[in-house]
KOLBA-49170 format. One line per 5 residues: number of its first residue (from 0); their letters; for each residue y, x, z of N, C-alpha, C, O. Coordinates in steps of 0.2 Angstrom, whole numbers, plus 5000, padded with zeros to 4 digits. Example, Ala and Ser with C-alpha at 12.3 -4.5 7.8 and 13.67 -1.06 7.14 Angstrom:
0> as> 4972 5066 5039 4978 5062 5039 4984 5066 5039 4983 5071 5042 ~ 4989 5064 5035 4995 5068 5036 5000 5064 5039 5006 5067 5040
This chain:
0> mkhda> 4769 4701 5043 4775 4704 5041 4781 4701 5040 4782 4696 5037 ~ 4788 4705 5045 4792 4700 5047 4798 4702 5041 4798 4708 5041 ~ 4801 4700 5036 4806 4701 5033 4814 4700 5036 4816 4695 5038 ~ 4817 4705 5035 4824 4706 5038 4829 4701 5031 4829 4703 5025 ~ 4835 4697 5034 4839 4693 5030 4844 4697 5029 4847 4698 5034
5> gfslm> 4845 4701 5025 4850 4706 5022 4849 4709 5015 4846 4706 5011 ~ 4851 4715 5013 4853 4719 5007 4851 4724 5006 4853 4728 5010 ~ 4848 4725 5002 4845 4733 5002 4850 4738 4997 4854 4737 4993 ~ 4847 4743 5001 4852 4749 4997 4852 4748 4991 4857 4748 4988 ~ 4846 4747 4988 4848 4747 4980 4852 4740 4977 4856 4740 4972
10> emiva> 4851 4734 4980 4854 4729 4978 4864 4730 4979 4867 4728 4974 ~ 4865 4733 4985 4872 4733 4985 4874 4740 4979 4880 4739 4977 ~ 4872 4744 4978 4870 4748 4974 4873 4748 4966 4877 4752 4963 ~ 4867 4741 4964 4870 4738 4958 4876 4732 4959 4880 4730 4954 ~ 4876 4731 4965 4884 4725 4965 4889 4730 4963 4892 4731 4958
15> lvvlg> 4890 4732 4970 4894 4740 4968 4897 4742 4962 4902 4744 4962 ~ 4892 4744 4956 4892 4745 4952 4894 4739 4947 4899 4739 4943 ~ 4890 4735 4947 4893 4728 4944 4900 4726 4943 4903 4725 4938 ~ 4903 4727 4949 4910 4725 4952 4915 4733 4950 4921 4733 4951 ~ 4912 4737 4949 4915 4742 4947 4918 4741 4938 4923 4742 4936
20> lllag> 4913 4740 4936 4914 4738 4926 4919 4732 4926 4924 4732 4922 ~ 4918 4727 4931 4922 4720 4930 4928 4723 4932 4932 4721 4927 ~ 4931 4727 4936 4936 4731 4939 4941 4735 4932 4947 4736 4930 ~ 4933 4739 4930 4936 4742 4924 4939 4738 4919 4945 4738 4919 ~ 4937 4736 4915 4937 4728 4911 4944 4725 4911 4947 4724 4906
25> laqai> 4945 4722 4917 4952 4721 4919 4957 4724 4919 4963 4722 4919 ~ 4955 4732 4921 4961 4735 4920 4964 4735 4912 4970 4734 4911 ~ 4959 4736 4909 4958 4737 4903 4962 4731 4898 4966 4733 4894 ~ 4961 4724 4900 4964 4721 4896 4972 4718 4901 4976 4714 4898 ~ 4973 4722 4907 4982 4720 4908 4985 4726 4902 4989 4725 4897
30> rfglg> 4982 4731 4904 4985 4738 4900 4986 4734 4891 4991 4735 4888 ~ 4982 4732 4889 4981 4729 4885 4987 4726 4884 4991 4728 4880 ~ 4988 4719 4887 4992 4714 4888 4998 4719 4891 5004 4716 4888 ~ 4999 4722 4893 5005 4726 4894 5009 4730 4887 5015 4729 4886 ~ 5006 4733 4884 5007 4735 4879 5010 4731 4870 5014 4732 4865
35> tyare> 5006 4724 4872 5006 4720 4869 5013 4716 4869 5014 4712 4864 ~ 5016 4716 4874 5020 4711 4878 5028 4720 4877 5034 4718 4877 ~ 5026 4726 4877 5030 4730 4877 5031 4730 4870 5038 4731 4869 ~ 5028 4729 4862 5029 4729 4856 5033 4724 4854 5038 4725 4850 ~ 5031 4718 4858 5033 4711 4855 5042 4710 4858 5045 4707 4854
40> sailv> 5045 4713 4864 5049 4714 4865 5053 4717 4861 5057 4715 4858 ~ 5051 4725 4859 5053 4730 4855 5057 4727 4849 5062 4728 4846 ~ 5050 4722 4848 5052 4719 4840 5057 4713 4840 5060 4712 4835 ~ 5058 4710 4845 5063 4705 4845 5072 4711 4849 5078 4710 4847 ~ 5071 4714 4852 5078 4718 4853 5078 4719 4846 5083 4716 4843
45> qsgrq> 5073 4722 4842 5075 4724 4834 5077 4722 4829 5080 4724 4824 ~ 5077 4716 4830 5077 4709 4825 5083 4705 4827 5086 4702 4823 ~ 5084 4706 4838 5091 4705 4839 5098 4708 4835 5103 4706 4833 ~ 5095 4713 4835 5102 4720 4832 5102 4718 4825 5108 4719 4822 ~ 5098 4716 4823 5100 4715 4817 5102 4711 4814 5105 4712 4809
50> aavdr> 5100 4705 4819 5105 4698 4815 5110 4700 4818 5113 4701 4813 ~ 5115 4703 4823 5121 4704 4827 5122 4708 4818 5125 4704 4814 ~ 5121 4715 4815 5125 4718 4811 5124 4714 4805 5129 4715 4802 ~ 5118 4710 4803 5120 4703 4799 5126 4701 4798 5130 4701 4793 ~ 5126 4699 4803 5133 4694 4804 5139 4697 4806 5144 4694 4805
55> alrrl> 5139 4704 4809 5146 4708 4807 5147 4708 4800 5152 4706 4797 ~ 5142 4713 4796 5143 4715 4789 5145 4710 4784 5149 4710 4780 ~ 5140 4703 4785 5145 4697 4781 5150 4694 4782 5151 4689 4778 ~ 5153 4694 4788 5159 4694 4793 5166 4697 4787 5170 4695 4784 ~ 5162 4705 4787 5168 4707 4785 5167 4710 4775 5171 4713 4772
60> ieqar> 5164 4707 4774 5163 4705 4765 5165 4698 4764 5166 4696 4758 ~ 5164 4693 4770 5169 4687 4767 5175 4687 4768 5179 4684 4764 ~ 5178 4692 4774 5184 4691 4773 5187 4697 4770 5192 4699 4773 ~ 5184 4700 4764 5188 4707 4758 5193 4702 4756 5193 4696 4756 ~ 5195 4706 4754 5202 4706 4751 5204 4709 4746 5203 4715 4747
65> pgqaa> 5207 4708 4740 5209 4712 4734 5213 4719 4733 5219 4719 4735 ~ 5211 4726 4731 5217 4731 4732 5211 4736 4735 5214 4740 4737 ~ 5206 4736 4735 5202 4742 4739 5199 4748 4736 5198 4746 4730 ~ 5197 4753 4737 5195 4758 4733 5190 4758 4731 5186 4758 4735 ~ 5188 4759 4724 5180 4760 4722 5176 4762 4728 5175 4768 4731
70> ggpgl> 5172 4756 4728 5164 4758 4731 5159 4761 4726 5160 4762 4720 ~ 5154 4762 4731 5148 4766 4726 5139 4762 4728 5139 4756 4730 ~ 5133 4766 4728 5127 4763 4726 5128 4764 4733 5125 4760 4736 ~ 5132 4768 4739 5129 4770 4745 5135 4770 4749 5135 4771 4755 ~ 5139 4769 4747 5146 4767 4752 5150 4761 4749 5153 4761 4743
75> lrlit> 5151 4755 4755 5155 4749 4753 5161 4749 4756 5162 4750 4763 ~ 5168 4749 4751 5175 4751 4754 5178 4742 4753 5178 4738 4748 ~ 5178 4740 4757 5183 4735 4759 5191 4734 4760 5193 4740 4761 ~ 5196 4731 4761 5200 4730 4765 5199 4722 4765 5200 4717 4761 ~ 5197 4723 4773 5196 4715 4776 5200 4714 4784 5206 4714 4786
80> tlpqa> 5196 4712 4787 5199 4710 4795 5192 4710 4799 5186 4709 4798 ~ 5196 4712 4804 5192 4713 4812 5189 4706 4815 5191 4701 4812 ~ 5185 4706 4819 5183 4700 4821 5188 4698 4827 5192 4702 4828 ~ 5189 4693 4829 5194 4690 4834 5193 4693 4840 5199 4692 4843 ~ 5189 4696 4843 5186 4699 4851 5190 4704 4848 5195 4702 4851
85> tawag> 5192 4708 4844 5195 4716 4843 5203 4715 4843 5206 4710 4840 ~ 5206 4720 4846 5213 4720 4847 5216 4721 4840 5222 4721 4841 ~ 5213 4722 4834 5215 4722 4825 5214 4714 4823 5217 4712 4818 ~ 5211 4711 4826 5209 4704 4825 5216 4702 4821 5221 4701 4823 ~ 5214 4700 4814 5220 4695 4809 5222 4700 4805 5223 4699 4799
90> raida> 5223 4706 4806 5226 4711 4804 5220 4716 4799 5215 4718 4801 ~ 5225 4716 4792 5221 4721 4789 5219 4729 4790 5221 4734 4794 ~ 5213 4729 4786 5210 4734 4788 5206 4737 4783 5202 4734 4781 ~ 5206 4745 4782 5201 4748 4778 5196 4749 4780 5195 4751 4786 ~ 5190 4747 4777 5183 4746 4781 5178 4751 4776 5178 4751 4770
95> avyvd> 5174 4755 4780 5169 4759 4776 5164 4759 4779 5163 4762 4784 ~ 5158 4755 4774 5150 4755 4779 5147 4760 4773 5147 4760 4766 ~ 5143 4764 4779 5139 4771 4774 5133 4774 4779 5134 4774 4785 ~ 5128 4776 4778 5126 4782 4781 5126 4788 4783 5122 4792 4780 ~ 5130 4790 4789 5130 4796 4790 5125 4803 4791 5119 4800 4791
100> prhdl> 5125 4808 4791 5120 4813 4792 5115 4812 4797 5110 4815 4796 ~ 5117 4808 4802 5114 4808 4808 5107 4801 4807 5103 4800 4811 ~ 5108 4798 4802 5103 4791 4800 5106 4786 4803 5102 4781 4806 ~ 5113 4785 4804 5114 4781 4807 5120 4776 4802 5124 4778 4798 ~ 5118 4769 4803 5124 4765 4797 5130 4766 4803 5129 4766 4809
105> vlaws> 5137 4767 4799 5142 4767 4802 5146 4762 4799 5145 4759 4793 ~ 5151 4761 4803 5159 4754 4801 5162 4761 4803 5161 4765 4808 ~ 5168 4763 4797 5175 4769 4798 5179 4764 4797 5178 4761 4791 ~ 5185 4762 4802 5190 4757 4799 5196 4762 4801 5195 4765 4806 ~ 5202 4761 4798 5206 4761 4801 5212 4757 4798 5211 4754 4793
110> phlpg> 5220 4756 4800 5224 4748 4800 5226 4750 4790 5228 4755 4787 ~ 5226 4745 4789 5226 4747 4780 5234 4744 4779 5236 4739 4780 ~ 5236 4752 4775 5243 4753 4775 5246 4751 4769 5246 4756 4765 ~ 5249 4747 4765 5250 4743 4760 5256 4750 4757 5261 4752 4760 ~ 5255 4751 4752 5259 4754 4748 5257 4762 4747 5251 4763 4747
115> ialhs> 5263 4766 4747 5262 4773 4747 5262 4777 4754 5268 4777 4755 ~ 5259 4780 4759 5259 4783 4763 5264 4788 4763 5265 4791 4758 ~ 5266 4790 4768 5271 4797 4767 5270 4803 4774 5272 4808 4775 ~ 5267 4799 4778 5263 4802 4781 5256 4804 4780 5254 4800 4775 ~ 5252 4807 4782 5243 4808 4783 5242 4803 4790 5245 4803 4796
120> aappq> 5238 4798 4788 5236 4793 4792 5230 4795 4797 5225 4799 4796 ~ 5232 4791 4803 5227 4795 4811 5220 4792 4807 5219 4787 4804 ~ 5214 4798 4809 5207 4797 4808 5204 4791 4810 5206 4788 4815 ~ 5201 4789 4807 5198 4781 4807 5193 4782 4813 5190 4787 4815 ~ 5194 4773 4815 5189 4775 4819 5180 4773 4817 5178 4770 4812
125> vevla> 5177 4775 4822 5170 4774 4819 5165 4770 4823 5167 4769 4829 ~ 5161 4768 4821 5157 4762 4824 5148 4763 4822 5146 4763 4816 ~ 5146 4763 4827 5137 4763 4824 5136 4755 4826 5136 4752 4831 ~ 5134 4754 4818 5130 4748 4819 5125 4749 4821 5123 4746 4826 ~ 5120 4753 4816 5110 4753 4817 5109 4760 4816 5113 4763 4813
130> rgvag> 5105 4762 4820 5103 4768 4821 5095 4770 4818 5091 4765 4818 ~ 5092 4777 4815 5085 4776 4815 5087 4775 4805 5081 4776 4802 ~ 5090 4775 4801 5094 4770 4794 5091 4775 4789 5092 4781 4790 ~ 5087 4775 4783 5086 4780 4779 5088 4780 4774 5086 4785 4770 ~ 5093 4775 4770 5095 4774 4766 5099 4765 4764 5096 4759 4765
135> lsigy> 5106 4767 4762 5108 4760 4758 5109 4758 4754 5105 4761 4751 ~ 5111 4755 4751 5109 4752 4744 5115 4746 4742 5114 4740 4745 ~ 5119 4748 4739 5124 4742 4737 5123 4741 4730 5120 4745 4726 ~ 5125 4735 4730 5124 4732 4723 5130 4726 4722 5129 4721 4725 ~ 5133 4726 4718 5141 4722 4718 5139 4716 4712 5137 4720 4707
140> wwpkt> 5138 4710 4709 5137 4706 4706 5144 4705 4703 5149 4705 4707 ~ 5144 4705 4697 5151 4703 4692 5149 4698 4688 5143 4697 4687 ~ 5155 4694 4686 5152 4689 4680 5152 4691 4676 5146 4690 4673 ~ 5156 4695 4673 5156 4700 4667 5153 4705 4667 5152 4707 4673 ~ 5149 4710 4662 5149 4715 4661 5151 4718 4654 5154 4715 4650
145> vfgap> 5149 4723 4653 5151 4727 4645 5147 4724 4641 5148 4723 4635 ~ 5140 4721 4645 5135 4719 4639 5138 4709 4640 5135 4705 4636 ~ 5141 4708 4642 5142 4700 4645 5138 4696 4649 5140 4690 4650 ~ 5133 4698 4651 5131 4694 4654 5131 4696 4662 5133 4702 4664 ~ 5130 4691 4666 5131 4695 4673 5128 4697 4677 5124 4693 4678
150> awqsr> 5128 4702 4680 5120 4707 4683 5124 4711 4689 5130 4710 4690 ~ 5121 4714 4691 5119 4718 4697 5124 4725 4696 5121 4728 4691 ~ 5129 4729 4699 5131 4735 4695 5131 4739 4703 5133 4736 4709 ~ 5128 4745 4702 5129 4752 4708 5135 4753 4708 5136 4758 4712 ~ 5141 4752 4705 5150 4753 4708 5153 4746 4706 5152 4742 4702
155> gpagg> 5159 4747 4713 5162 4741 4712 5169 4745 4709 5171 4750 4712 ~ 5172 4741 4703 5178 4746 4703 5185 4745 4708 5186 4742 4713 ~ 5189 4749 4706 5197 4747 4712 5199 4743 4711 5199 4741 4705 ~ 5202 4738 4717 5204 4732 4718 5202 4728 4714 5206 4727 4710 ~ 5197 4726 4713 5193 4720 4713 5188 4718 4719 5186 4722 4723
160> lplli> 5187 4712 4717 5180 4708 4721 5176 4705 4716 5177 4701 4712 ~ 5169 4709 4718 5164 4705 4715 5163 4699 4716 5166 4697 4721 ~ 5159 4694 4713 5157 4688 4716 5153 4687 4722 5153 4682 4726 ~ 5148 4694 4723 5143 4693 4727 5143 4702 4730 5143 4707 4726 ~ 5142 4702 4734 5138 4710 4736 5131 4712 4740 5131 4709 4745
165> rlrit> 5127 4715 4738 5118 4715 4742 5120 4721 4745 5121 4726 4741 ~ 5119 4722 4753 5117 4727 4754 5109 4728 4755 5107 4725 4760 ~ 5105 4733 4752 5097 4735 4755 5098 4740 4759 5101 4745 4757 ~ 5097 4738 4766 5096 4744 4770 5089 4745 4771 5086 4740 4771 ~ 5087 4752 4772 5080 4756 4774 5081 4758 4778 5086 4761 4780
170> lrhhe> 5075 4756 4784 5075 4760 4790 5070 4766 4791 5065 4766 4787 ~ 5070 4770 4794 5066 4776 4793 5058 4776 4796 5053 4779 4796 ~ 5059 4770 4799 5052 4769 4802 5047 4763 4798 5041 4761 4800 ~ 5051 4761 4791 5048 4755 4786 5049 4749 4791 5045 4746 4789 ~ 5052 4746 4796 5052 4740 4798 5057 4736 4793 5063 4739 4791
175> pwpdl> 5055 4731 4792 5057 4725 4785 5065 4725 4789 5066 4726 4795 ~ 5070 4725 4784 5077 4722 4784 5077 4719 4778 5075 4722 4773 ~ 5080 4712 4779 5081 4707 4773 5088 4711 4771 5092 4715 4774 ~ 5088 4708 4765 5093 4710 4760 5099 4706 4764 5097 4704 4769 ~ 5104 4706 4763 5111 4706 4765 5113 4702 4761 5110 4704 4756
180> iaapa> 5116 4696 4759 5117 4695 4751 5125 4691 4754 5124 4686 4757 ~ 5130 4693 4754 5138 4688 4755 5142 4689 4747 5141 4692 4742 ~ 5146 4684 4749 5152 4681 4745 5158 4683 4746 5159 4680 4751 ~ 5164 4687 4745 5169 4688 4746 5174 4682 4746 5177 4682 4740 ~ 5176 4676 4750 5178 4671 4749 5186 4673 4744 5187 4670 4740
185> laaah> 5188 4677 4745 5195 4678 4740 5190 4680 4731 5194 4681 4726 ~ 5187 4680 4731 5182 4684 4725 5182 4678 4719 5184 4680 4714 ~ 5182 4672 4721 5183 4666 4716 5190 4666 4712 5191 4666 4706 ~ 5195 4667 4718 5202 4663 4716 5204 4671 4714 5210 4670 4712 ~ 5203 4678 4713 5206 4683 4709 5204 4683 4703 5205 4688 4699
């Protein structure tokens, strides 16, 4: 009996099933790889935003001047200057950093007018620094306290500059945000 030199129907079906399983596995691997890439990209974007916000806040604190209103545990008030790239570069501003009801970390600022205001000031400019913020905790490091030892305080007295200011930002989705600790440059001289 003579055998034909080809594949039987059963061999073709088995080969197609094996090829289908290989393609399904490859599709899952590609989906997993793309998902991982998307998550890593989001983490890098978030960390880049955090670094930019940290730089901006650090600069505002370092440029702080004596004479501001009292700050609190969730509100940072400073007399400071804006970066060189802005129209108000080098001019004194009254700045406030806080979390608004929409869970945005905002910087509200207006020109600093020394002395007693004779008319109402224009509404402040509001810049959103970060979204999805659950809370902001501010600490002020004073060289002397009521008890004599240096310590972190939750309130900053009006007019003075602490040696250090610590901002602890808590995000709503529990992503880590390292504490920011900065020193006003004029605090040592004050």
